[in-house]
PASEBA-1860 file (N, C-alpha, C; in nm, 3 decimals):
! residues 258
1> XXXXXXXX> 13.400/10.033/9.990/13.327/10.077/9.871/13.373/9.998/9.748 ~ 13.284/9.981/9.653/13.317/9.913/9.529/13.298/10.008/9.412 ~ 13.373/9.984/9.307/13.370/10.074/9.191/13.233/10.075/9.126 ~ 13.177/10.195/9.108/13.047/10.209/9.042/13.067/10.198/8.891 ~ 12.983/10.118/8.828/12.992/10.102/8.684/12.858/10.061/8.627 ~ 12.839/10.090/8.501/12.723/10.041/8.428/12.754/9.899/8.385 ~ 12.681/9.803/8.438/12.708/9.663/8.407/12.628/9.613/8.287 ~ 12.523/9.683/8.250/12.444/9.641/8.134/12.364/9.758/8.081
9> XXXXXXXX> 12.347/9.760/7.951/12.257/9.854/7.883/12.157/9.770/7.805 ~ 12.029/9.800/7.824/11.924/9.730/7.750/11.853/9.832/7.661 ~ 11.856/9.809/7.532/11.788/9.898/7.438/11.767/9.821/7.308 ~ 11.724/9.890/7.205/11.705/9.825/7.076/11.761/9.913/6.965 ~ 11.777/9.852/6.851/11.817/9.927/6.732/11.694/9.959/6.649 ~ 11.718/10.012/6.532/11.604/10.047/6.446/11.525/9.923/6.404 ~ 11.595/9.815/6.378/11.528/9.692/6.334/11.542/9.578/6.434 ~ 11.641/9.582/6.520/11.663/9.473/6.615/11.591/9.502/6.746
17> XXXXXXXX> 11.524/9.402/6.803/11.441/9.420/6.921/11.526/9.444/7.045 ~ 11.458/9.473/7.156/11.527/9.503/7.281/11.612/9.386/7.329 ~ 11.727/9.419/7.383/11.816/9.319/7.439/11.940/9.388/7.494 ~ 12.031/9.309/7.545/12.154/9.363/7.604/12.251/9.411/7.498 ~ 12.325/9.516/7.533/12.445/9.552/7.459/12.562/9.493/7.536 ~ 12.635/9.404/7.473/12.747/9.341/7.541/12.704/9.226/7.630 ~ 12.786/9.197/7.731/12.767/9.080/7.817/12.656/9.104/7.918 ~ 12.552/9.020/7.922/12.449/9.034/8.025/12.510/9.011/8.163
25> XXXXXXXX> 12.471/9.095/8.258/12.520/9.077/8.394/12.422/8.994/8.476 ~ 12.444/8.994/8.607/12.354/8.926/8.698/12.215/8.991/8.692 ~ 12.114/8.914/8.670/11.977/8.969/8.659/11.908/8.971/8.796 ~ 11.971/9.041/8.890/11.918/9.052/9.025/11.782/9.124/9.026 ~ 11.756/9.202/8.923/11.640/9.290/8.918/11.513/9.219/8.872 ~ 11.522/9.094/8.831/11.405/9.025/8.778/11.292/9.018/8.880 ~ 11.325/8.987/9.006/11.221/8.974/9.108/11.151/9.108/9.138 ~ 11.224/9.216/9.170/11.153/9.342/9.194/11.087/9.398/9.069
33> XXXXXXXX> 11.136/9.361/8.951/11.076/9.412/8.827/10.935/9.359/8.807 ~ 10.895/9.256/8.881/10.757/9.207/8.872/10.658/9.312/8.918 ~ 10.706/9.410/8.993/10.616/9.510/9.050/10.623/9.644/8.978 ~ 10.679/9.646/8.859/10.680/9.768/8.779/10.678/9.731/8.632 ~ 10.682/9.832/8.547/10.683/9.813/8.402/10.809/9.878/8.349 ~ 10.904/9.798/8.307/11.033/9.851/8.266/11.029/9.921/8.131 ~ 10.915/9.918/8.063/10.899/10.000/7.944/10.874/10.146/7.980 ~ 10.841/10.171/8.105/10.810/10.304/8.155/10.918/10.346/8.255
41> XXXXXXXX> 10.921/10.475/8.293/11.021/10.519/8.391/11.008/10.443/8.523 ~ 11.118/10.392/8.572/11.120/10.317/8.697/11.262/10.317/8.751 ~ 11.273/10.303/8.883/11.402/10.289/8.949/11.393/10.172/9.045 ~ 11.488/10.080/9.036/11.499/9.968/9.129/11.638/9.973/9.190 ~ 11.649/9.950/9.320/11.780/9.946/9.384/11.778/9.841/9.493 ~ 11.892/9.779/9.515/11.905/9.673/9.615/12.041/9.684/9.682 ~ 12.040/9.673/9.814/12.163/9.655/9.892/12.148/9.526/9.972 ~ 12.240/9.432/9.949/12.241/9.309/10.027/12.385/9.267/10.048
49> XXXXXXXX> 12.408/9.140/10.082/12.543/9.095/10.109/12.636/9.103/9.990 ~ 12.579/9.115/9.870/12.661/9.126/9.749/12.691/9.269/9.710 ~ 12.643/9.365/9.789/12.670/9.504/9.759/12.549/9.579/9.708 ~ 12.576/9.692/9.642/12.470/9.780/9.591/12.454/9.762/9.441 ~ 12.327/9.754/9.397/12.295/9.749/9.253/12.172/9.835/9.228 ~ 12.161/9.884/9.106/12.045/9.967/9.070/12.011/9.948/8.924 ~ 11.888/9.978/8.892/11.839/9.976/8.753/11.752/10.098/8.732 ~ 11.772/10.165/8.619/11.689/10.280/8.582/11.636/10.255/8.441
57> XXXXXXXX> 11.504/10.261/8.426/11.444/10.230/8.296/11.362/10.346/8.243 ~ 11.319/10.333/8.119/11.229/10.430/8.059/11.294/10.559/8.013 ~ 11.426/10.558/7.990/11.495/10.679/7.944/11.474/10.691/7.794 ~ 11.413/10.799/7.746/11.382/10.809/7.603/11.503/10.847/7.519 ~ 11.510/10.787/7.402/11.614/10.820/7.304/11.550/10.895/7.188 ~ 11.630/10.971/7.116/11.581/11.033/6.993/11.573/10.931/6.880 ~ 11.635/10.815/6.899/11.629/10.710/6.798/11.487/10.653/6.789 ~ 11.449/10.606/6.674/11.315/10.550/6.651/11.329/10.414/6.583
65> XXXXXXXX> 11.227/10.329/6.606/11.228/10.201/6.536/11.167/10.219/6.397 ~ 11.145/10.111/6.325/11.102/10.120/6.186/10.961/10.175/6.169 ~ 10.881/10.174/6.277/10.746/10.231/6.267/10.735/10.364/6.340 ~ 10.848/10.421/6.379/10.850/10.555/6.437/10.829/10.561/6.587 ~ 10.832/10.448/6.656/10.812/10.449/6.801/10.941/10.490/6.872 ~ 10.926/10.562/6.985/11.041/10.604/7.064/11.114/10.482/7.120 ~ 11.244/10.481/7.106/11.327/10.375/7.164/11.370/10.421/7.303 ~ 11.365/10.329/7.397/11.400/10.362/7.535/11.524/10.284/7.578
73> XXXXXXXX> 11.587/10.336/7.682/11.712/10.279/7.732/11.695/10.242/7.879 ~ 11.746/10.126/7.917/11.752/10.084/8.057/11.898/10.065/8.095 ~ 11.937/10.123/8.208/12.073/10.110/8.258/12.074/10.025/8.384 ~ 12.166/9.931/8.392/12.185/9.849/8.511/12.323/9.881/8.567 ~ 12.328/9.911/8.697/12.452/9.955/8.760/12.487/9.870/8.880 ~ 12.614/9.872/8.918/12.661/9.809/9.041/12.775/9.893/9.096 ~ 12.791/9.889/9.228/12.900/9.963/9.291/12.851/10.091/9.355 ~ 12.926/10.139/9.455/12.877/10.250/9.536/12.976/10.363/9.558
81> XXXXXXXX> 13.085/10.369/9.480/13.184/10.473/9.506/13.154/10.604/9.432 ~ 13.043/10.609/9.358/13.001/10.736/9.295/12.854/10.762/9.329 ~ 12.825/10.780/9.458/12.685/10.796/9.499/12.618/10.916/9.435 ~ 12.694/11.024/9.413/12.635/11.143/9.354/12.584/11.117/9.214 ~ 12.658/11.039/9.135/12.616/11.008/8.999/12.492/10.919/8.999 ~ 12.490/10.821/9.090/12.374/10.732/9.097/12.249/10.809/9.139 ~ 12.262/10.898/9.238/12.148/10.977/9.283/12.101/11.072/9.173 ~ 12.196/11.132/9.098/12.158/11.221/8.988/12.083/11.144/8.881
89> XXXXXXXX> 12.126/11.023/8.853/12.058/10.938/8.755/11.916/10.908/8.800 ~ 11.900/10.874/8.927/11.766/10.843/8.978/11.676/10.965/8.976 ~ 11.728/11.081/9.017/11.645/11.203/9.015/11.601/11.236/8.873 ~ 11.692/11.223/8.778/11.656/11.252/8.639/11.548/11.157/8.590 ~ 11.556/11.031/8.632/11.457/10.933/8.588/11.318/10.964/8.641 ~ 11.310/11.039/8.751/11.181/11.066/8.816/11.117/11.197/8.771 ~ 11.183/11.267/8.678/11.132/11.397/8.632/11.126/11.396/8.479 ~ 11.012/11.433/8.423/10.993/11.425/8.278/11.097/11.506/8.201
97> XXXXXXXX> 11.118/11.631/8.241/11.210/11.718/8.169/11.354/11.669/8.182 ~ 11.393/11.636/8.305/11.530/11.590/8.328/11.554/11.456/8.260 ~ 11.452/11.372/8.254/11.467/11.241/8.188/11.491/11.258/8.039 ~ 11.421/11.352/7.976/11.441/11.377/7.834/11.582/11.431/7.808 ~ 11.629/11.520/7.897/11.764/11.574/7.882/11.869/11.464/7.900 ~ 11.844/11.373/7.996/11.934/11.260/8.016/11.938/11.173/7.891 ~ 11.822/11.149/7.831/11.818/11.069/7.709/11.899/11.131/7.597 ~ 11.893/11.263/7.586/11.971/11.332/7.482/12.121/11.315/7.505
105> XXXXXXXX> 12.164/11.322/7.633/12.307/11.304/7.663/12.350/11.159/7.636 ~ 12.264/11.065/7.670/12.298/10.925/7.645/12.306/10.895/7.496 ~ 12.226/10.966/7.416/12.231/10.944/7.271/12.367/10.976/7.212 ~ 12.443/11.063/7.279/12.577/11.095/7.232/12.674/10.979/7.254 ~ 12.637/10.889/7.347/12.722/10.773/7.379/12.664/10.647/7.317 ~ 12.534/10.625/7.342/12.467/10.505/7.290/12.410/10.540/7.153 ~ 12.495/10.543/7.055/12.457/10.584/6.920/12.396/10.466/6.843 ~ 12.336/10.497/6.730/12.282/10.392/6.645/12.392/10.295/6.602
113> XXXXXXXX> 12.510/10.350/6.572/12.622/10.265/6.530/12.666/10.172/6.642 ~ 12.673/10.225/6.765/12.713/10.141/6.878/12.611/10.030/6.901 ~ 12.482/10.064/6.892/12.378/9.963/6.913/12.388/9.854/6.807 ~ 12.407/9.894/6.682/12.419/9.795/6.574/12.540/9.704/6.595 ~ 12.648/9.761/6.651/12.770/9.682/6.671/12.758/9.587/6.790 ~ 12.694/9.635/6.898/12.696/9.563/7.024/12.571/9.481/7.053 ~ 12.460/9.512/6.988/12.336/9.439/7.018/12.354/9.291/6.987 ~ 12.341/9.209/7.091/12.353/9.065/7.074/12.494/9.011/7.092
121> XXXXXXXX> 12.594/9.098/7.109/12.730/9.052/7.136/12.739/9.017/7.285 ~ 12.766/8.892/7.317/12.758/8.849/7.456/12.893/8.803/7.513 ~ 13.000/8.819/7.437/13.127/8.765/7.482/13.226/8.873/7.523 ~ 13.179/8.996/7.541/13.271/9.101/7.585/13.192/9.211/7.656 ~ 13.249/9.268/7.764/13.184/9.377/7.835/13.192/9.507/7.755 ~ 13.110/9.604/7.794/13.106/9.731/7.722/13.235/9.811/7.740 ~ 13.302/9.794/7.854/13.429/9.861/7.876/13.418/10.013/7.877 ~ 13.499/10.085/7.797/13.497/10.231/7.797/13.360/10.291/7.769
129> XXXXXXXX> 13.281/10.223/7.688/13.147/10.275/7.659/13.063/10.280/7.786 ~ 13.079/10.182/7.875/13.004/10.182/8.001/13.045/10.299/8.089 ~ 13.175/10.329/8.095/13.222/10.444/8.173/13.165/10.573/8.115 ~ 13.160/10.582/7.984/13.107/10.703/7.921/12.958/10.722/7.951 ~ 12.885/10.611/7.963/12.742/10.620/7.996/12.724/10.682/8.133 ~ 12.800/10.637/8.233/12.787/10.692/8.368/12.832/10.837/8.372 ~ 12.935/10.871/8.296/12.980/11.010/8.290/12.875/11.102/8.229 ~ 12.788/11.046/8.143/12.687/11.127/8.075/12.570/11.165/8.165
137> XXXXXXXX> 12.568/11.110/8.286/12.456/11.137/8.377/12.449/11.284/8.412 ~ 12.565/11.350/8.425/12.565/11.493/8.456/12.619/11.520/8.594 ~ 12.584/11.637/8.648/12.638/11.680/8.777/12.594/11.587/8.889 ~ 12.687/11.551/8.979/12.650/11.464/9.091/12.544/11.529/9.180 ~ 12.461/11.447/9.236/12.354/11.489/9.327/12.405/11.481/9.470 ~ 12.379/11.588/9.549/12.416/11.584/9.690/12.330/11.482/9.764 ~ 12.393/11.409/9.854/12.320/11.305/9.927/12.235/11.367/10.036 ~ 12.112/11.315/10.051/12.018/11.362/10.153/12.006/11.253/10.259
145> XXXXXXXX> 12.030/11.286/10.387/12.018/11.182/10.490/11.875/11.134/10.504 ~ 11.861/11.005/10.530/11.727/10.946/10.541/11.686/10.915/10.684 ~ 11.745/10.984/10.782/11.714/10.957/10.922/11.565/10.975/10.950 ~ 11.512/10.886/11.032/11.372/10.898/11.073/11.275/10.822/10.985 ~ 11.320/10.766/10.876/11.230/10.690/10.790/11.201/10.554/10.852 ~ 11.079/10.503/10.831/11.052/10.364/10.872/11.139/10.269/10.790 ~ 11.152/10.146/10.838/11.231/10.048/10.764/11.170/10.019/10.628 ~ 11.037/10.013/10.622/10.965/9.993/10.496/10.851/10.093/10.489
153> XXXXXXXX> 10.832/10.152/10.371/10.728/10.253/10.360/10.687/10.270/10.215 ~ 10.576/10.343/10.196/10.527/10.373/10.062/10.480/10.518/10.061 ~ 10.502/10.587/9.948/10.457/10.724/9.932/10.420/10.745/9.785 ~ 10.326/10.833/9.760/10.286/10.865/9.624/10.369/10.981/9.570 ~ 10.395/10.981/9.440/10.478/11.085/9.378/10.414/11.223/9.385 ~ 10.283/11.230/9.411/10.221/11.363/9.420/10.246/11.428/9.556 ~ 10.308/11.357/9.649/10.347/11.416/9.777/10.472/11.502/9.753 ~ 10.474/11.628/9.801/10.587/11.717/9.772/10.723/11.663/9.819
161> XXXXXXXX> 10.723/11.582/9.922/10.850/11.532/9.976/10.888/11.395/9.923 ~ 10.811/11.343/9.828/10.828/11.202/9.789/10.963/11.176/9.723 ~ 11.005/11.262/9.630/11.132/11.238/9.561/11.249/11.244/9.657 ~ 11.249/11.344/9.746/11.358/11.355/9.843/11.360/11.235/9.936 ~ 11.241/11.187/9.976/11.234/11.070/10.063/11.292/10.948/9.992 ~ 11.258/10.932/9.865/11.307/10.817/9.790/11.458/10.826/9.771 ~ 11.508/10.945/9.736/11.652/10.961/9.715/11.729/10.943/9.846 ~ 11.666/10.982/9.958/11.730/10.961/10.088/11.748/10.812/10.115
169> XXXXXXXX> 11.644/10.732/10.086/11.657/10.589/10.105/11.761/10.532/10.009 ~ 11.762/10.580/9.886/11.862/10.534/9.789/12.002/10.566/9.839 ~ 12.018/10.686/9.898/12.147/10.723/9.954/12.189/10.632/10.068 ~ 12.094/10.594/10.152/12.125/10.503/10.263/12.163/10.364/10.212 ~ 12.102/10.321/10.101/12.142/10.194/10.042/12.284/10.203/9.984 ~ 12.316/10.318/9.926/12.449/10.337/9.869/12.557/10.333/9.977 ~ 12.529/10.394/10.093/12.629/10.399/10.200/12.629/10.274/10.286 ~ 12.525/10.193/10.274/12.514/10.075/10.359/12.442/10.103/10.489
177> XXXXXXXX> 12.390/10.226/10.507/12.313/10.257/10.627/12.182/10.177/10.630 ~ 12.134/10.138/10.515/12.012/10.056/10.506/12.038/9.941/10.411 ~ 11.958/9.836/10.429/11.961/9.722/10.338/11.820/9.696/10.288 ~ 11.811/9.626/10.177/11.681/9.596/10.120/11.664/9.665/9.986 ~ 11.539/9.700/9.955/11.504/9.752/9.824/11.451/9.895/9.830 ~ 11.472/9.968/9.722/11.401/10.093/9.694/11.344/10.079/9.554 ~ 11.212/10.102/9.540/11.144/10.079/9.414/11.059/10.201/9.381 ~ 11.084/10.262/9.267/10.995/10.366/9.212/10.920/10.300/9.098
185> XXXXXXXX> 10.791/10.281/9.116/10.715/10.198/9.024/10.592/10.269/8.968 ~ 10.564/10.240/8.841/10.445/10.294/8.776/10.331/10.194/8.775 ~ 10.354/10.075/8.829/10.251/9.970/8.826/10.167/9.964/8.953 ~ 10.231/9.973/9.069/10.157/9.968/9.194/10.087/10.101/9.219 ~ 9.970/10.096/9.283/9.893/10.219/9.305/9.842/10.232/9.448 ~ 9.868/10.134/9.534/9.806/10.136/9.667/9.903/10.088/9.773 ~ 9.869/10.117/9.898/9.946/10.068/10.011/9.945/9.915/10.015 ~ 9.829/9.856/9.983/9.817/9.710/9.984/9.910/9.649/9.880
193> XXXXXXXX> 9.918/9.710/9.762/10.008/9.659/9.659/10.153/9.669/9.700 ~ 10.191/9.780/9.765/10.328/9.796/9.813/10.360/9.693/9.920 ~ 10.263/9.665/10.007/10.284/9.565/10.111/10.303/9.426/10.051 ~ 10.228/9.394/9.947/10.247/9.265/9.880/10.387/9.254/9.822 ~ 10.438/9.365/9.765/10.574/9.364/9.711/10.675/9.342/9.822 ~ 10.658/9.411/9.935/10.751/9.394/10.047/10.753/9.250/10.095 ~ 10.637/9.191/10.108/10.631/9.053/10.155/10.695/8.957/10.054 ~ 10.671/8.981/9.925/10.727/8.893/9.823/10.879/8.904/9.817
201> XXXXXXXX> 10.932/9.023/9.837/11.076/9.044/9.829/11.147/9.000/9.957 ~ 11.074/8.995/10.068/11.130/8.944/10.192/11.238/9.030/10.252 ~ 11.230/9.161/10.232/11.332/9.252/10.286/11.268/9.389/10.305 ~ 11.336/9.477/10.380/11.288/9.614/10.394/11.275/9.675/10.255 ~ 11.163/9.744/10.231/11.134/9.795/10.097/11.071/9.933/10.106 ~ 11.130/10.030/10.037/11.072/10.163/10.023/11.014/10.175/9.883 ~ 10.888/10.219/9.874/10.817/10.220/9.745/10.768/10.361/9.715 ~ 10.804/10.411/9.598/10.753/10.538/9.547/10.656/10.506/9.434
209> XXXXXXXX> 10.529/10.546/9.451/10.425/10.518/9.352/10.422/10.631/9.250 ~ 10.453/10.600/9.123/10.459/10.701/9.018/10.328/10.719/8.944 ~ 10.235/10.627/8.959/10.110/10.632/8.885/10.020/10.748/8.932 ~ 9.951/10.810/8.837/9.854/10.915/8.872/9.734/10.859/8.946 ~ 9.719/10.725/8.943/9.607/10.660/9.011/9.641/10.619/9.154 ~ 9.759/10.655/9.202/9.800/10.614/9.337/9.704/10.671/9.442 ~ 9.678/10.591/9.545/9.578/10.627/9.646/9.639/10.656/9.782 ~ 9.771/10.656/9.793/9.838/10.673/9.922/9.854/10.822/9.953
217> XXXXXXXX> 9.825/10.860/10.078/9.842/10.998/10.124/9.952/11.001/10.229 ~ 10.059/11.078/10.205/10.170/11.086/10.298/10.257/10.961/10.292 ~ 10.358/10.958/10.378/10.445/10.841/10.389/10.379/10.741/10.482 ~ 10.352/10.622/10.431/10.284/10.519/10.508/10.380/10.404/10.537 ~ 10.399/10.370/10.665/10.487/10.256/10.697/10.425/10.125/10.650 ~ 10.511/10.033/10.611/10.467/9.901/10.567/10.510/9.796/10.668 ~ 10.432/9.689/10.676/10.470/9.577/10.760/10.442/9.603/10.906 ~ 10.459/9.499/10.987/10.438/9.506/11.129/10.572/9.494/11.198
225> XXXXXXXX> 10.594/9.574/11.301/10.722/9.569/11.371/10.749/9.429/11.423 ~ 10.871/9.376/11.404/10.900/9.241/11.450/10.874/9.223/11.599 ~ 10.815/9.115/11.635/10.792/9.084/11.776/10.674/9.154/11.836 ~ 10.601/9.231/11.760/10.483/9.298/11.813/10.364/9.204/11.810 ~ 10.311/9.165/11.925/10.200/9.070/11.924/10.072/9.136/11.876 ~ 9.988/9.056/11.817/9.858/9.107/11.778/9.771/9.125/11.901 ~ 9.699/9.234/11.909/9.608/9.258/12.020/9.485/9.169/12.001 ~ 9.448/9.094/12.105/9.330/9.009/12.091/9.205/9.094/12.071
233> XXXXXXXX> 9.118/9.050/11.984/8.994/9.123/11.960/8.904/9.110/12.082 ~ 8.837/9.219/12.124/8.747/9.210/12.239/8.631/9.116/12.209 ~ 8.594/9.037/12.309/8.483/8.944/12.291/8.352/9.019/12.287 ~ 8.266/8.997/12.187/8.137/9.067/12.182/8.058/9.046/12.310 ~ 7.978/9.147/12.347/7.906/9.146/12.474/7.817/9.026/12.492 ~ 7.734/8.985/12.396/7.647/8.868/12.417/7.726/8.742/12.445 ~ 7.843/8.726/12.378/7.925/8.607/12.400/7.984/8.609/12.540 ~ 8.028/8.729/12.587/8.080/8.740/12.723/7.972/8.703/12.824
241> XXXXXXXX> 7.850/8.745/12.795/7.739/8.716/12.887/7.714/8.566/12.894 ~ 7.715/8.499/12.778/7.692/8.355/12.776/7.805/8.280/12.846 ~ 7.929/8.325/12.824/8.042/8.259/12.890/8.033/8.274/13.041 ~ 7.994/8.394/13.084/7.979/8.416/13.228/7.871/8.329/13.288 ~ 7.758/8.318/13.217/7.648/8.235/13.267/7.688/8.088/13.269 ~ 7.762/8.044/13.168/7.807/7.905/13.164/7.900/7.872/13.278 ~ 7.990/7.966/13.309/8.083/7.944/13.419/8.010/7.935/13.551 ~ 7.910/8.020/13.570/7.831/8.017/13.694/7.757/7.884/13.706
249> XXXXXXXX> 7.705/7.831/13.596/7.633/7.704/13.599/7.727/7.590/13.636 ~ 7.850/7.591/13.581/7.948/7.488/13.615/7.980/7.490/13.763 ~ 8.000/7.608/13.819/8.030/7.620/13.962/7.914/7.568/14.046 ~ 7.788/7.601/14.008/7.671/7.558/14.084/7.659/7.405/14.081 ~ 7.680/7.343/13.964/7.673/7.197/13.955/7.782/7.133/14.039 ~ 7.899/7.189/14.042/8.007/7.133/14.122/7.973/7.139/14.270 ~ 7.907/7.245/14.316/7.868/7.258/14.457/7.760/7.157/14.492 ~ 7.665/7.131/14.400/7.559/7.035/14.426/7.610/6.894/14.435
257> XX> 7.717/6.864/14.363/7.771/6.729/14.362/7.861/6.700/14.481 ~ 7.898/6.803/14.557/7.984/6.783/14.675/7.909/6.709/14.787
END
């Protein structure tokens, strides 16, 4: 296991635009972020040879910019020794009420003064402030086993089991039982869109569709099982008839030439 920590906070001040607080970390999330909108609630997670990483976006702050718009916070994390905190963070991000409460707790840590001090400072990590951010997540979430899930799948948030299914996959990524991506996205709306994301990312991918326009019913597996051959399409009847007649003609000509 590796130490879980907040490696980056992305937010803005009243007058300064969105950017990192402190030292920018590895931007592993750029590729999966193509399939969501980080201005809105989203969860991205990856387990690969470099370990576990996650990103949670769209957390509202009580802070406002100069024209009164809500300022949002994005947290980037790495490490897997506090799975309960990571799961609690993800569950809060997926629920409107819990997300607002999380934003209020984060405001006690990510204050206007801290943002003004750290926004644009790139030569030092957040240090104790990063630990305080993870502590502000709240009570740890119990891990839910993800046994029986396909390697890659998609489900809509209006399915009653969708959040538990997503958190189960997130838990498996945290423990190393699974590798690949887990994406809760507000941009994709269909099974076809989720499949395009899986193919582009080139790894097992679980997708939770957060949009009200999502068209998926139930948990739908993505991709084709490795090594499964495609079934040949049956030859239409008229073509079979012509092929049969042609073969008979070839045999008859061969007999006449003997």
